[in-house]
DRENPA-3360 file (N, C-alpha, C; in nm, 2 decimals, always signed):
BEGIN
1 = MVDVAFYR = +10.52/+10.83/+5.96/+10.49/+10.75/+6.08/+10.62/+10.69/+6.13 ~ +10.64/+10.68/+6.26/+10.76/+10.62/+6.32/+10.72/+10.50/+6.40 ~ +10.78/+10.39/+6.37/+10.76/+10.27/+6.45/+10.89/+10.23/+6.51 ~ +10.88/+10.19/+6.64/+11.00/+10.14/+6.71/+10.97/+10.01/+6.77 ~ +11.05/+9.91/+6.75/+11.04/+9.78/+6.81/+11.15/+9.75/+6.90 ~ +11.12/+9.69/+7.01/+11.22/+9.66/+7.11/+11.23/+9.51/+7.13 ~ +11.35/+9.46/+7.14/+11.37/+9.31/+7.15/+11.46/+9.27/+7.27 ~ +11.42/+9.16/+7.32/+11.51/+9.10/+7.43/+11.49/+8.94/+7.41;
9 = EHLTAQNV = +11.58/+8.87/+7.47/+11.58/+8.73/+7.47/+11.47/+8.67/+7.55 ~ +11.44/+8.73/+7.67/+11.34/+8.68/+7.76/+11.26/+8.80/+7.82 ~ +11.14/+8.77/+7.85/+11.06/+8.88/+7.91/+11.11/+8.92/+8.05 ~ +11.09/+9.04/+8.09/+11.13/+9.08/+8.22/+11.05/+9.01/+8.33 ~ +11.08/+9.04/+8.45/+11.00/+8.98/+8.57/+10.86/+9.03/+8.56 ~ +10.83/+9.14/+8.50/+10.69/+9.19/+8.48/+10.63/+9.14/+8.35 ~ +10.69/+9.05/+8.28/+10.64/+8.99/+8.16/+10.62/+9.09/+8.05 ~ +10.72/+9.18/+8.03/+10.72/+9.28/+7.92/+10.86/+9.28/+7.86;
17 = VVDIGAAL = +10.87/+9.34/+7.75/+11.00/+9.36/+7.68/+11.06/+9.49/+7.73 ~ +10.98/+9.60/+7.74/+11.02/+9.73/+7.79/+10.90/+9.80/+7.84 ~ +10.92/+9.89/+7.93/+10.82/+9.98/+7.98/+10.77/+10.07/+7.87 ~ +10.65/+10.04/+7.82/+10.60/+10.11/+7.70/+10.58/+10.26/+7.73 ~ +10.54/+10.30/+7.85/+10.53/+10.44/+7.88/+10.66/+10.51/+7.87 ~ +10.77/+10.45/+7.93/+10.90/+10.51/+7.92/+10.95/+10.51/+7.77 ~ +10.92/+10.41/+7.70/+10.96/+10.41/+7.55/+10.89/+10.52/+7.48 ~ +10.76/+10.54/+7.50/+10.69/+10.65/+7.44/+10.74/+10.79/+7.48;
25 = DVLSKTLK = +10.78/+10.80/+7.60/+10.84/+10.93/+7.65/+10.97/+10.96/+7.58 ~ +11.06/+10.85/+7.57/+11.19/+10.87/+7.50/+11.17/+10.90/+7.36 ~ +11.08/+10.83/+7.29/+11.05/+10.86/+7.15/+11.00/+11.00/+7.13 ~ +10.91/+11.04/+7.21/+10.85/+11.18/+7.20/+10.96/+11.28/+7.22 ~ +11.05/+11.26/+7.32/+11.16/+11.36/+7.34/+11.26/+11.36/+7.22 ~ +11.27/+11.24/+7.16/+11.37/+11.23/+7.05/+11.31/+11.30/+6.92 ~ +11.18/+11.29/+6.90/+11.12/+11.35/+6.78/+11.08/+11.49/+6.79 ~ +11.05/+11.54/+6.91/+11.00/+11.68/+6.93/+11.09/+11.78/+6.87;
33 = PLSYQNLD = +11.23/+11.78/+6.88/+11.31/+11.88/+6.82/+11.31/+11.87/+6.67 ~ +11.26/+11.76/+6.61/+11.27/+11.74/+6.46/+11.13/+11.78/+6.40 ~ +11.03/+11.78/+6.48/+10.89/+11.80/+6.43/+10.87/+11.94/+6.36 ~ +10.82/+11.93/+6.24/+10.79/+12.05/+6.16/+10.91/+12.14/+6.14 ~ +11.03/+12.08/+6.12/+11.15/+12.15/+6.10/+11.20/+12.12/+5.96 ~ +11.28/+12.21/+5.90/+11.35/+12.18/+5.79/+11.48/+12.11/+5.84 ~ +11.48/+11.98/+5.82/+11.59/+11.91/+5.88/+11.73/+11.95/+5.83 ~ +11.74/+11.99/+5.71/+11.86/+12.03/+5.65/+11.92/+12.16/+5.71;
41 = ALPQFKGV = +11.83/+12.23/+5.78/+11.87/+12.36/+5.84/+11.91/+12.34/+5.98 ~ +11.89/+12.22/+6.04/+11.93/+12.20/+6.18/+12.08/+12.18/+6.20 ~ +12.14/+12.24/+6.30/+12.28/+12.24/+6.31/+12.34/+12.10/+6.32 ~ +12.27/+12.00/+6.39/+12.32/+11.87/+6.40/+12.32/+11.79/+6.27 ~ +12.25/+11.84/+6.17/+12.25/+11.78/+6.04/+12.32/+11.86/+5.93 ~ +12.40/+11.96/+5.97/+12.47/+12.04/+5.87/+12.56/+11.95/+5.78 ~ +12.54/+11.97/+5.66/+12.62/+11.90/+5.56/+12.59/+11.75/+5.54 ~ +12.47/+11.71/+5.60/+12.43/+11.57/+5.59/+12.31/+11.56/+5.51;
49 = LTTTEFLC = +12.31/+11.46/+5.42/+12.19/+11.43/+5.34/+12.09/+11.35/+5.43 ~ +11.98/+11.42/+5.47/+11.89/+11.36/+5.57/+11.79/+11.27/+5.51 ~ +11.84/+11.15/+5.46/+11.75/+11.06/+5.40/+11.66/+10.99/+5.51 ~ +11.56/+10.92/+5.46/+11.48/+10.84/+5.56/+11.57/+10.74/+5.63 ~ +11.66/+10.68/+5.56/+11.75/+10.58/+5.62/+11.83/+10.64/+5.73 ~ +11.89/+10.76/+5.70/+11.97/+10.83/+5.79/+11.89/+10.87/+5.92 ~ +11.77/+10.91/+5.90/+11.68/+10.95/+6.01/+11.65/+10.83/+6.10 ~ +11.63/+10.71/+6.04/+11.61/+10.59/+6.11/+11.73/+10.56/+6.20;
57 = RYIFNAIA = +11.85/+10.57/+6.15/+11.97/+10.55/+6.23/+11.98/+10.66/+6.34 ~ +11.95/+10.78/+6.31/+11.96/+10.89/+6.40/+11.86/+10.86/+6.52 ~ +11.74/+10.82/+6.49/+11.64/+10.79/+6.60/+11.69/+10.67/+6.68 ~ +11.74/+10.57/+6.60/+11.79/+10.45/+6.67/+11.90/+10.49/+6.77 ~ +12.00/+10.57/+6.73/+12.11/+10.60/+6.81/+12.06/+10.68/+6.94 ~ +11.96/+10.77/+6.92/+11.91/+10.84/+7.04/+11.84/+10.75/+7.13 ~ +11.76/+10.66/+7.08/+11.68/+10.56/+7.17/+11.78/+10.46/+7.24 ~ +11.88/+10.42/+7.16/+11.98/+10.33/+7.22/+12.05/+10.39/+7.33;
65 = AAAREGAL = +12.09/+10.52/+7.31/+12.16/+10.59/+7.42/+12.07/+10.61/+7.54 ~ +11.95/+10.64/+7.52/+11.85/+10.66/+7.63/+11.84/+10.52/+7.70 ~ +11.84/+10.41/+7.63/+11.82/+10.28/+7.70/+11.95/+10.25/+7.78 ~ +12.06/+10.28/+7.73/+12.19/+10.26/+7.80/+12.20/+10.35/+7.93 ~ +12.14/+10.47/+7.92/+12.15/+10.56/+8.03/+12.04/+10.54/+8.13 ~ +11.95/+10.45/+8.11/+11.84/+10.41/+8.21/+11.71/+10.48/+8.18 ~ +11.70/+10.56/+8.08/+11.57/+10.63/+8.05/+11.45/+10.54/+8.02 ~ +11.48/+10.41/+7.99/+11.38/+10.31/+7.97/+11.36/+10.22/+8.09;
73 = GDDGQTLS = +11.42/+10.27/+8.20/+11.41/+10.19/+8.32/+11.53/+10.09/+8.33 ~ +11.54/+10.02/+8.44/+11.65/+9.92/+8.45/+11.64/+9.81/+8.35 ~ +11.52/+9.77/+8.31/+11.51/+9.66/+8.21/+11.55/+9.71/+8.07 ~ +11.54/+9.84/+8.05/+11.58/+9.89/+7.92/+11.73/+9.88/+7.89 ~ +11.81/+9.87/+8.00/+11.95/+9.85/+7.98/+11.99/+9.71/+7.94 ~ +11.90/+9.62/+7.94/+11.92/+9.48/+7.90/+11.85/+9.44/+7.77 ~ +11.80/+9.54/+7.70/+11.75/+9.51/+7.57/+11.85/+9.45/+7.47 ~ +11.81/+9.37/+7.38/+11.91/+9.31/+7.29/+11.92/+9.39/+7.15;
81 = RIRVTLSE = +11.80/+9.44/+7.10/+11.80/+9.51/+6.98/+11.69/+9.61/+6.98 ~ +11.70/+9.71/+6.89/+11.60/+9.80/+6.86/+11.59/+9.82/+6.71 ~ +11.46/+9.83/+6.66/+11.44/+9.85/+6.52/+11.35/+9.98/+6.50 ~ +11.40/+10.07/+6.41/+11.32/+10.19/+6.39/+11.28/+10.19/+6.24 ~ +11.15/+10.21/+6.22/+11.10/+10.22/+6.08/+11.03/+10.35/+6.06 ~ +11.06/+10.42/+5.95/+10.99/+10.54/+5.91/+10.92/+10.51/+5.79 ~ +10.79/+10.54/+5.79/+10.70/+10.52/+5.67/+10.67/+10.65/+5.61 ~ +10.71/+10.67/+5.48/+10.68/+10.79/+5.41/+10.54/+10.78/+5.35;
89 = TDLARATF = +10.50/+10.66/+5.31/+10.37/+10.63/+5.26/+10.34/+10.49/+5.30 ~ +10.22/+10.44/+5.26/+10.19/+10.30/+5.29/+10.28/+10.20/+5.21 ~ +10.34/+10.26/+5.10/+10.42/+10.17/+5.02/+10.57/+10.20/+5.03 ~ +10.61/+10.31/+5.09/+10.75/+10.35/+5.10/+10.79/+10.36/+5.25 ~ +10.89/+10.28/+5.29/+10.94/+10.29/+5.42/+11.09/+10.25/+5.43 ~ +11.15/+10.29/+5.53/+11.29/+10.25/+5.56/+11.31/+10.20/+5.70 ~ +11.40/+10.11/+5.73/+11.42/+10.06/+5.86/+11.57/+10.05/+5.89 ~ +11.60/+10.08/+6.02/+11.74/+10.06/+6.07/+11.72/+9.98/+6.19;
97 = EGSLRA = +11.80/+9.87/+6.20/+11.79/+9.79/+6.32/+11.93/+9.76/+6.37 ~ +11.95/+9.76/+6.50/+12.09/+9.73/+6.55/+12.08/+9.67/+6.69 ~ +12.20/+9.61/+6.72/+12.21/+9.55/+6.85/+12.25/+9.65/+6.95 ~ +12.21/+9.62/+7.08/+12.25/+9.71/+7.19/+12.36/+9.64/+7.27 ~ +12.40/+9.53/+7.23/+12.51/+9.46/+7.30/+12.64/+9.49/+7.24 ~ +12.74/+9.50/+7.33/+12.88/+9.53/+7.28/+12.94/+9.42/+7.20;
% end
């Protein structure tokens, strides 16, 4: 299971953190090429140990780039942080969280 949390200091004019529809679309596009794949066989992961932590950061980087490029709408460009959590089981999970500010 993949959980993504979006953070900002203040709600937007529409009283949201981010457009959830746009966020779901970006997440879906990020995960689709990875779904049901042997990750170690994918060219972008050649020679990389694809740990759960690594995948959290990979997904974070993709969503952060999408936010900066406007794929989450204008308000997505002013997010402060994003957190990605991958749950392997109900007891085992990893998280990567980072700032979107320079």
